[in-house]
N, C-alpha and C positions, 0 to 999 in steps of 0.2 A: 490562470490555468484551471483553478478549481471551479470556475464558472463556465467552462467550455460547453457543457451539455445544455445548460439553460440558454446560453448565447446561441448555440446552434439551432435550438427550437425556435427562438425568437427570429433568427435570421431566415429560417426556412419559411416562417409565416410571412415575413416581409417580402421574400423573393416571390412567393405565390401572388401576393398583391401586386408586385411590380409586373409580373408576367400577365396578370389579368388586365392591368391597365394598358400594357403594351398592345394587347390584342384589340383594344377598342380605339387605339390611336393610329392614324395613318403613318406609315414608315417614312421617316425623313429622307429626302433625296440628298445624295452626296453633292456638295457644292464646293467650289474653289474660289479663292480670291488671291489677288496679287498685292503685295505691299507696295507702298509708294516709294520705299527705299529700293534702289536698283539692285542691292545685293540679295534682297529677300525674295525667294521664289516658293516658299512653303505654302501649302494649301490648308484648308480648314480640316480639323480632325474628323476622322471617319467613324461611323457607327460600327459596332462589333460585327454586324451582319455582313459587312462587305470585306472582312478579312479573308484573303485567299491568296494562294500562290498561282503561278501561271499553269501549273499542272494539276492542282487539286484544290478542292474547296473542303474546308473542315468545319465540323460542328463542335460547339463547346462540349467538353468531356465532363460528365457529372462525376463528382468525387464524393466519397463519404465524409461526413463531418468529423469523424475521428481523426482524419489526417490534419485537421485544422484546429487551431485555438487562437486566442488573442490576448493581448495585454493592452489595457486601456486605462482611462482615468478612473474607472471603477476599481482597478487593481492598484492605483496609486501613481499612474503616470502624471507628470505635470500638465501634459496636453495630449490630445489625440492626434495632433499633427506631427508626425514623426519624420524627420528629415535626414537622420543618420543613425547607423547602428554599427558597433564594433565589438569584438570579443577579445578579452585578455587571455594571458597564458593560463590563468586559473579557471577559465571557462565562463566567467561572469560577463554578461552582456551589458554594454553601456549604450544608452538610448538618448539621442539628442532630439529635443522637441522645440517648438516655437516658444515654450515657456520654461525652458530649463533642461538640465541634465539629470538622468536617473540611472541607477544600476539595478540589474535584475539577476538574481542568483537561482532562478527556477522556483523559488518559493515566495519571495516578497520583493517589492519595489522599495528602494531606498534612495534618498536624495543626498548628494555629497554635502559636507558641511561648508565647503567653499562656495561663496556667492560669485557666480559668473554672470555674463550677459545672458538674459533670459532666452534669447533666440540662438539655438545651436544649428550650424550649417554643415559641419563636417566633423568626423571622428575617425581616428586611425591609431594603431599601435606601431611603435618602431621595434627594431630587433632587440632592444634592451628591455622591452616590456613597458615603456613609458607611453602614456596616453596623451595624444595630441588632440586638442579641442579647438575647432574653429567657431567663433561666435560673431555676432554683429559688431562687437567692440574690439575684435582682435583675436589672437591665438593664445592658448595656454598649454602648458605641459605639466602633467601630473606624474610626479615621481614619488611613489609611496603615498604618504599623507600630505605631501607638499605640492602646492599648485603655484607654478611659476609663470608669469606672463612673458610672452615674447614681445619685448618692448617695442621693437621696430614695427610690429603689426598693429600697434594701438590705434584705434579709430578706423581700421579697415575691416569691412565685413568679409570674413574668410568663408568661401563657398566650398573649397575642395582642398584636401591634404593628401599627399602621396609620398610614400617612402621609397627611395630608389634602391637599386641593388647594392650600392656601396654604403648605404646607411644615411645618405643625405636626404633631407626632407624638403619638399617643395610645397608651397602654399599659394593658392590662387584666391584673389579677392574679387568682389563684385564691382569694385571701382577700377578694374583694369590694372592691377599691380601684382607682380609675382615676387615671392620671397623664397630664397633658397638658403637653408640652414645646413652648414657642413663644417666639420665632421659632426657626428652625433654629439649633441651638447652635453657638457658636464654641468654647466649652469647656463640657463638661457640668456642671462644678461651679458655674459662674456663670450657667447658663441658668435663666430663670424656669420653675418647675415648678408647675403647678396640681394639687392632690391632692383627690380626692373619694372619701370612704369612707362607711361606714354612719353615721358621726357627722354627715355633711353631707347624706346622702340616705337617707331611710327605706326606699326600695325596695331598697337594697343590704343590708338586714338581713332575714334569714329567721328562721323559728321556731327553728332549730337553730344560728344564728350568721350570720356574713357569707355573702352569696350569691356563690358562685364565678362569675367572669366568664370566658367561654370564647372569644368571637369578637368581631371589630370590623369595621365597614365604614363608609367615608365616605359621608355622605348630603348632599343639597343644602343642607339646613337644619341640619346638624350631624353627629352620629355615631349609628350604630346599634350597639348592644351586645347580644351574645348572652349569656344567663345560664343557670345551672343551677338553676332553681326559680322564676324570675320571667318566663321567656319572653324576648321581644325588647324591649329598652329603647332609649330615645333619650336622648342626652346633648347638651345645647346650652346654651352660656353658663353652664356650671357647674351646670346643673340636670339631674336624672335623672327621666324620665317613662316611662310605658308606651307602647310603640309598637304593640303588637299587641292591646291590650285584655285583658280578663280571661278570654277563652275561646281555646283553642288549645293548642299544645304549649308546655310551660313549661321543657323541658330542651333548650336551643338549643346546638348544637355548631359551626355554621358559618353565616356570612352573606356574601353576595356580591351585587354589583350587575351586572346585564347589561342594557345599554341603559337603558331607563326602568323596568325591573323590579328588585325586590329579592327574591332567593331565600334561603330559610332552610332549613338542614338541622338536624333535631332528632331526638330519640328518637321512635320510631314511636308514633302514637296507636293507638287500638283498631282502626281500619280497616287498619292495616299501613302507612299512609303516613308517610314521614319527610321528604319534600320539600314545602315550602310556598312560596307567593308572597304578598308583602305587598300587599294591596288595601284601600285606605281604612282603615287601622288594623286590618285583620283578616288573619290568616294562613290562607290557603286552600290545602288540599291540592291538589297538582298532580302530573302524571306518574304513573308506575307505583307500585305498592305496594313500596317499597324496603326496609322495615324501618328501623332507626336509621341516620340519615345523619351521618357524622362529618366530612366535608370537602367543599368545593365549590370549583370553579374554572371560569373561562371560557376559550375559545380564540378565535383570530383569525377563525375561520369562523362565529362567532356561536353556537357550541354551548356547552352547559353540561355539565361533568363532575361526577358525583355519586359520592362515595366512601362506602361503607356499612361498618357494623361487622362484618358477616358474609356479605355477598352480593357482594363485589367492587365493580366499577365499573359505572356506568350513564352513557350519554351521550345527552343530548336535543338534537336539532337544531331549527333554526328551522322546518323543514318538518314537525316533529312526529314524526320518526323516532326510534326508541329502539334503542340498542345496549346489550347487557349483556355485560360481560367479567368472567370470574372465572378462578380457578386452572385449572379443568378445560377451559373453552372456549379458553383461551389456551395450553393445553398447558404450563402452568407458567410462562409468560411473566410473568404477574402472580404475584409471589412468594407472596402470601397474599390471602385474601378479606377480611381485616381491614385496612381502609384507615385510616391515621392522618393523612395529609396529601396534598395535591395541589398541583402547581405546573406551569404551562405556560411554557416558556422562550421566548426571542425567536425561535427557529426553529420554534415550534409543536409541539415535542416535549413530551409529558406525562411528568412525573416523579411516581411514586406511592410515597409513604412507607408502609411496612407494618411489621408486627412481625417480618418475615423479610427485611428489606433494602429497598433502594431500586430500584424497577422503572422502566425506561425504555420508553416506548411512542411510536413514530413513526407518527402517523395517515397521513402522506403516503407512507410506504414502499410498495413494490409490494404490492397486495392482489389475489391471484389469485381467480378465480371459475370454476366449471365450468358449462358451458351445458347439459350433458346427461350421461347415464350412460355412453354409449358413447364410445370414443376418437375415432371419426369425427365425432361431434357436436362435439367440442372441438378439432377441427383447423380453425383460423380462417384463412380466406383474405382477408377484407376487413373493415374496420371503418369506421364513419361516425358522426359526431355531426351531427345535423340542426339546423336553425335553431331548433327548439323545445327543444333540449337532450336529446332522446332519443338513445340509443346503439343502433346497429345492428351486428350481427356476422354476416357470411356465413361459413358453415362448410362442411365436406365433406358434411354431412348436415342442411342446413336453414338458415333465416334466423331470427335471434333479435333481440329488441328489449328495451331496458330504459328505462323512463320516467324523466324528470328527477326527481331526489330519491329514486328507488327503488333497492333493492338486488337486485331480482328480475329475471331474464331470462325472457322468454316467447317461445315459438316462433310463427312465422307459419305458419298451417296450409297455405297454398298451396305451401310449399317443403319439405314433409316428404320426407325421403330424397333430396333433390336438393342438389347442390353449388351454392354461390353464390360466384362468383369476383370479382365487381366490384359496388360500390355507388356511387351518385352522386345528389346532390340537385339536381334541375333548378330547382325553385322551392320556396318554403315549403310543405311537406306533400306535394310531388310527388317521388317517388324513382324511380330506375332500378336494377334488379338484373340482373346478368348470370349466366346459368346455362350448363351444358354444352349445353343444347338450345334456349334461347330468351333473348330480352331482355324482361324484365317491367317494367311501369310501375305505380306505386302512385298512385292518384288522391287528391284532397284528402279524399274520404270514407273513405279507408282500404282500398278494394278494389284488388285487383291484376288485371292483364290482360296478355296477351302483345302484343308489337309484331311484326307479320309481318316476315320477312327480305326483302331485296331480290329483285325478280323475276329479275334477271340472275344471282343466285347463291342459289337458294332452299334450299340444303341447311341442315341444322340448325345446324352451326357452334357453337363454344364461345365465348361472350362473355367475354373476359379483362380488358378495361379499358374505362373510359368517361371522357372528358375534354371540357371545353369550350374552344374557341378562338374568342374574340370572342363572337358570338351563336350559334355553331353547336356542336352536340353531335356528337362523334365517338365511334365504337364500334370497338374492336378485336375482330375475330372470328377466332379461330384456325382456319386452313384456308381462310378466305375473304379476309382482308385488312382494309383500313380502310373503314369505312362512315360515312355521314353521316345524322344523324337530324333531320328537319325535319317538324313537324306530324304526328307519329306515322308518318312514312314514312321507311323506311330506303333509302339509295341507296349503291351500291358506288362507291368513290372510287379505290382503289389496291390492288393493282397491276393492270395490264391483262392480258388472257388470254395475250398473247405473252411476258410476262415470266416469269422462273423461278418454279417452284412454291414455292421456299423463302421467297419474299417474302410469301407468304400466311400464314405462321406467325407472326402478330403476337401478342405477349404483353404489351406495355405501351404506354401513351401518357403523355406528359408535356408540359404546356403551359409554354413559356418565352417570355414576351413575345408576339410575333406569330408564333411558330413552334410547331409541334407535332412533338415528337420521337417517333419510332416505333421501338420495340424489337422485333426479331424473334428467333426461337429460335436460328437458325444463320446468318442472312445479314447480321448486323451491324445498325447503327443508321441510320435515315433521318429526314429533316427535311421536313415539309410547311410551305411558305410560300406563301400564296395558293393557287394551283392546282398549283404545281410541287413535286414530290417529288424530292429528291436524297439521295445517300449522305452521311452525316455524317462518316464516316471516324474515328470515335472508339470506343474506343481501338484497335480492330482488328476485322476481320471475324469473328473467332471469339468475340468477347465479347458476351454478351447484355446489353442495357440494361434494367434493371428500373424505375428511377425517376430523375428528374432535377428539380432545383429551381434557380431563379435565385439568385445571390448578388449582392454589391455590384458595380455596374458591369455589364459584360458577362460576368462569370465565372459558372460553372455548377458545381453539385455533382451528380455522377452516380454512382448506385449500380449496379454491374454484377455479372455472375457471377464476376468475378475481383477485386473490391475496390471501394473508394470512391475516386473521382477528383475532383480540383478542376481545372476547365478554365478557364484564363485566357489570353485572346488566342490561343485555338486550341491552346494547349499544355497537355496533361494532366499533372497531378502526382498520383502514387499516394499517397494518404493512408492507406488501409487496404489491405494486400496479402494475397492468398491467402484471402480470405473472401468469400462471396456476400452482397451487400447487396440486400435485396428492396425496401426503401422508404426514402426520405430525405425528411424534412420540415425546413423552415427554422425556426429559433427564435433570435431575437436575432442575435448575432454568429456563431452556429455552426449546426450541424444535428444532428438525431437520426437515426441510421442503424439500421434493423432488419436484423440479420444472421442467417444460418443457421449456428449453432454458436458464435457469440461474443456472443450476447445483444444488448442494446441499447447502442449506442455513441454517446457524445456527443463531437463534434469541434468545436473552435473554432480560431481563428487564434492562434498563439503570439505573445505580446507582443514577443518578441525575434526573430520571424521563424519561418516554418515552421508546423506544426500540432501541436495538443495533443489527446489523446483520453482519455476516461474510460469505464468499462464498468460496466453493470449486468447481472447474470446470475442464475442460480439461487441463488448464494450471497447475493444481495441480496433474494431472495424471489420472483423470476419463476418461473412454472410450468415454463419450458423456455428453453434458450438458442437455440432455433430460432424466430425471429420472422418471420412472413410479412406482417403488416399493422400499420399504425401510423397514428394520427390524434391530433390535439390541438386544443384550443381556446386559441389563442394571443392575444397582445395584453394589454391592461390587465386584462380579465376572464378571465384564463387559467384553464382547468380542468385536470384531470389528463390525462396521456397515456393513451391507450387502446392497449394492446399486445396484438395477436393472435398467439398461438403455436400450435404443433401439440399443445399439451396444455391449452388453455384460454385465457382472457383475463385480463388484469391491468390495474389502474389504478394509475398512479404520478404523484404530484405532485412535480414538480421543485422544488428548493429556491428560495426567493425571496430569501433573504438570503445574502450572501457570508459565508464564515467569518471569524471574528476571527483576528488574528495578533499575537503578541507575542514579543519577544526574551526568552529565559529564561536564556541563559548567554553570556558573552563571556570567552574564555580566550586568553592568550598564554603567557608563562612562569608566570603566576599568574592566578587568577580575578579578574575585575574586577567590583566591585559596581555595581549600577545607577546609583548617584549619580556614577560616573566615566564613564558611557557618553557623556555629552554633550561631554566634553573629553578624549577618549581619545588618548593619545600613547604610541607605542612607542619607547622609548629604544634607541639602538644598543647591542648588536648584534641586538636583536629585529627580525625581519622576517617574522613569520607571526602569524595571528590566526584563532581558531576562533569561529564564531558559531552558536548553536543557537536555533532559533525553535520555537514551538508554535502550531499552528492549533487553533482552538476552534469547534466547531459541533455542535449537538445531533443533527444528522441524518447526520453522517459519522463513521465510525470512524477512529481514528488511522492505521491501515494503508492507508487509501484516499486519503490526501492526496498531492498532488504539490507540489513547491516549486520556484520559480524564483528563482535567486540571480543578481544582476548586480553585477559589480565594476567601478566607474568608476576608471580609472587617472589618474595625474597629467597625462598627455599628452592627455587628452580621449577616448581610446579606452575601450572597455568590453568585458568578457567576461561571457557569460551561460551558465548551466548549469541544466538542468531535471533534478530528481532526486526520489527517494522519501525520501531521508534528510533529516531536518530540520537536519542539521549541515552547515555550509559552512566550508571551510578555505581561507584565502587565504595562500599562502606565497611565499617567494622574492621579497619585495616590495622594490623600490628605494625610497630616501627620497622622500617626497612626501605629498600629500594624497589619501586614498582614501575611497570611499563604497560600502558594501554595501547593496543594496536587495533585500529579500525579499518574495515574494508566495506565497500558498498557494492551491491549487485543490482543491475538494472533488470528489466524484463527478460533480456536474453542471457542473464547471469554472467556477463563478462565482469570479472572482478576489477575493481579500481586498484590503483597503487596503494599500498598500505600507508596509513598515517599513524605515526608513533608519538606518544606523549609520555615522557619519563618524569617521575617525581619521587620525592623522598617524604616519608612520614617520620617525623622526628620522635626521639625517645623523650620521655619526661625528664627534665633536668634533676640532678641529684640535689635534694634540699639540705645542703650542709647546715645552714642556719637553723632550719627546723629540727634537724637531727640533734644539734647541740642543745637547743632549748628543750627538746623532748627528753634528753638525758638528764638535764637539770631538773626538769619537772618530775621525771620518774624518781629521782633521789628525794625530792621534796615530798612526793606522795607516798613514798615507801612507809614513812612513819604513820601516816594517816590512812593507809590502805584498808586495814581491816575495819577500823572504826567507820571510815567512809562507806565501805561496802555495807556494813550493818545499818547505817543510817539511811542509805538509799533503799535497802530492802524494807525497812520500817516505814519510810515515807511512801513507798509504793503501796504497802499494805494499808496504811492509814488512808491514803487517797482512794483506794478501791473500797475500803469499808465506808468512807464518807459518801462515795457515790451510791453504794448499795443502800445505806440508810436513807439518803435523799430519795431514792426510788421507792423505798418502802413507805416513807412518809407520804410521798405523792400518791402511792397506791391506797394507803389508809384513808387519806383525805377523799380520794375518789370514791372509795367504798362507803364512807360515811355519808357523802352526798347522795349516793344511790339509796341507802337505807332511809335517809331523811325524806327523799322523794317518794319512796314506797309508803312510808308511814303517812306522809301528807296526802298523797294522791289516792291511796287505797284505803288505809285503816281509818283515817279521819273521816273520809267520805262514808265508809260503812257505818261508823258511829253515828253520823248525822242521820243516815237512813234508819238506824236502829231507834233513834229518838223519835222519829216520825212514826214508826210502826207502833211504838209504845202509846203514842197519843191516839193512834187509830184503834187501839184495843184489839189487835189481831195477835193472839198468843202464838199461833203457829208461825206466822211470818217473823214474829219477834225471836222465836227460838232458832229458826233457820238463819237469821242474820247474825245471832250470837255465835252459831257454829261456824259460819263463813269467816267472821272476824277472828275467831280462834285459830282457824286453819291458816289464815294469812299471817298471823303473828308467829305461829309455829314455823312457817316457811322462812320468815325473816330470821328467826332464831337459828334455824338450821343452816342458813347461809352464813350467819356469823360464826357458828361453831358446829360443824356437822357431828351430830351425836352418833351417826352410824359408825364412825371410826372407834368410838369408845364402846359401843354396844356389841358390834360383830367383827371388828377388825378391818385391816387394810384391804384384804381381798374382796370382802363383801361391799366395802365402800366404793371400790373401783367399779365393781359390777353395777352398783346402784347409780353411780355417775354416768355409766354408759346408757342405762335405762332412761335416765332423765334426759340425756342429750338426744337420744333417738325420738323421745316423745316430743321434742321441739321441732321435728321435721314437719313441713307443711303437709296438710292432708292430701293435696293434689299430687305430691311427690314423696310418698313414704320412703322410709329408709330401713333397711334390714341391719341387724347387728350380729356380730360374732365376738364371743368372749372366751379367751383361752388363758387359763391360769391354774397352777397346781393347787389342789385343795389344801395342802399343808403349807401354803406360802408363809403364813404368819409364824409358823414354827421353824421353817427352814431359814427365813430371812427376818429375824427379829429387828425391827427398826424403831428408833426412839419416836415418841409421840410428836415431838416438835418437828421431826423430819417427815413423819407420815402426813401431817397436815399440809406441808409444802408440796409433797408428791401429789396429794389429792388435788390441791389447787392447780397445779401444773396440768394434770390430766383433765380437770374441768375446762381449763382454758383451751387446751388443744382440741378437745371434743367440740367445744362451742365454736371454735374457728372453722372446723370441718363442716359442721351443720350449717352455719350461717353463710359461708362463702364458697364452698366447693360444689354444692348441688349434687352430692354423692347419693347413690342408691344403696351402698353397702358401707358400713362402718365397723371396723374390727379393732379390738383391744387385746394385745398379747402381752402377758407378763411372765417373766421367767427369772430364776436366780442366775447371777453371773458367776464366773469361775472364781473370782476373788471373794465370794461370799456376799456380794452386793446384789443389786437389783437392776434388771433391764426390762423396759416396757416399750411397746410399739403401738402407735395409733395409725391405722391405715385406712385411707378412703379412696374410692375410685372416681372421685370428682374431677373437676377441671384443672386442679392444681394452681400453683401461683409461683411467681418469680421472687425468690427470697431476697434478691438484691433490691427489688423495687419495694418490698414490704418490710424492710428491716427497721423502719422507724415507727411502725405501728405500735399502739399501746399494748395490745395483747401479747405480741412477741417480746416486747420489752419486759412485761411482767413475768413471762416465762423465763427469760434469761436471768432476771434479777433473783427470782426464787431459786433457780438452779444454782446460782453463784452462792447463795446463803447456805445451801446444804452440800456444796462441793460436787454437784452433779454436772454431767455434760449433756447438752441437747443438740440435735441437728435434724435438718429436713432433707429428704432425698426423693428421687423419682425412680420407679422400677421400669423395666423394659416394657411392661404392659401399660404404662402411663399412670400408675397409682402413686399417690403422695404418701410418704411414710414419715411420721414424727417419731424420733427415738430419744429415750431418756436412759442414761447410764448412771447408776449410783454405786460408788465404790463401797468396799467393806467398812470404811470409816463411818458410814451412816448407820451402822448397826448399834444396838444398845449394848 
């Protein structure tokens, strides 16, 4: 399913190549031949171009690729040759191929663990939900996870399986043998099996051996059996007889019952017909000339699907319409024109087994249609389904009508090149149409005539909307206002000449109970009740109301230029925001909203509160996401939605069945098998559970589902979550009883039946043994408690002290290496130069070198023990450290400094000398880090006394900052922390809102002398 768009593109390209090749080849002539066998009168299969009925010739109908998808070996099928399809009660499809059996749940292909014969010929489910499988080696019955062979069929290639009305099962084999199993077996080995072969029935013996049996259908008086050589047979009470006489097709491939008729698909006779109907023991050709028919199936609409050997698919409707679908006309949606099997699932989706994979066709998916050749002709403003079933479409260039049961749209001659903005049915056969210049009425005889405008406002005016309130018809005329139509006489109602001109720009009318809501282009919404018109006040004067419908109670759904609103007790709730909603129609518990840009949106009430929405757009097959008109035939006899867009019209049949839902996986610390789900208990310490569900529906792709999960808590409360993910995780659960309820919603938001999973989260067991040991241990430790506590404190202190000493030793060794490097690299080098200058006899150079060496030695001494602390105190030393740090900034990026400190700091906060040196070293390191790594242009140092008599200082830079978690192992930060630990100070780094980096040191009062 997930590859359907790529497949459609590839198929389209292939179809173009096929058509191009066909145009260069001569068309083959239809030929016939007669078999040497006297019974066989079939002719050779006919090309698709010759398919026609006696009364009409039909062309292949092009369909959008969104109606089609495929399941092939790419998705995991054992083979692309699909010979049988069946669907279980859980909605899972079983697919039989020439290389084995597969199951498809809408998401993935799985192979059953049981090894069967690789070639599958038939699949069906009985009333008990058991799967019957016909293979080349015999038949099997799947009951749950057990696969039981039907022993009597061993070695017989089973081609067809049919379940009768009484639950008995008939199996037909290719070697001319019938097997009847009745009653429904409890165990296949002990079930009574009736066998009928050529030894019991002479009709099952042909000139060349046993007659192959190919098809079965349950009849009122027994069974109908299709054969290859004897035509249609009847099996009743163990007897085999001819059902179709001795004239007609003798090579039958498919049999199906539709209402009271029996249809038979066979190899084509000389006339080219392969479809026949059984009438009084005669097979009469019916429908178009199909060529050989290989498969038949019926749908819930009363139609008959016909699969052919080389001409694709044909669908016959009750009304006699004929549709032909083949590889070219479906743009590759139908994988091959060679159809091997047909199956219609419970959602009405047709599955077509071919020799190139399994094709999926959704007849109810959006089916676009063009009304004319020009873009203006396909710009639809209004749609209407009248009481006779005809569809009317008003466009920007004309009015079009489609008869009931027809696929053709015909233009109404009177409206050529005129826009039609509004359509309304006054009474059966009598319609009103609004155009830019007039209001037209269609009489019962089909003729159209204009209705003159009111005498008080005779201008042309554009009729934009028509609605009925009670027994009165109201007309919205843009530029004039609201009019009333009575007995073909139009009367101006509102506004009066004295009111603002903006009130005359009426664009919509909506009937809500005994009120008529009037939407204007720019003046807001107004309500007519009786003869009084008042402002509605919803949802604002700047919002145009396009459509409104009543909901339960007094609530209203309103589509506006700014979104869809639900108004309850006068309070609007925005359901869809930021999208223009042109029309809203009520359907069941929700609405359909036609939007501009977001396609067709389905909105319903959320079961847990709020609203839920689903969308159909161009990716689902609509001609455009801009929808201007919408209508539907709702109720029990609901028809398709008619969707008018700016690129044509589309018909869409909403789903009638909710999706199926099943739990596929339950996982805690281990996967839980399905047999444990009913008594699931999570033992302590497990407190989380993952539940995965799978929604199944033939009409919805997996990515379009929405899931509602509700978790019922032990205290009676519940939590709900709506999500696209089919997995739900409940975690951090307290001990108690829980229930997870899951629902699935398809595109049309039909909710599935809920799936519940109940489970227990166990309490931690009472550790009686541990409690006893703990009591004994507590008594034993009572005597040692205080001493042990002191020992632990002392151990921690010693450990911290040892770590600090080790850090200081490492720092001292590092500093010694640095001093040694300075003395070796700088001082010794200078002494050598001094020696050379002495030999040169240059006194001035000798004196300058001596001064340089002295300066360097003083710098080293100052680094070892800063004299500024002894000479001028801590405040001046800190300012001097800031000066030195700023001096280290590169010349191309100088750095400004700011120093803030009380002048009397040394008197206010007297600090011991041993503490001062550590504070000084910490500040040196912090300033050096800021200069080397931040790239700052401003460096500030703030010093202030703390409330407890201690000291607080801040180093702030406007540089790039750093991640303290990534730099925590650096040597500089380690030195800072070690020194701070020695003097009992706290350090930390932070960022301001302006992005500045701040280093803070806090020294408590204990650091004072």
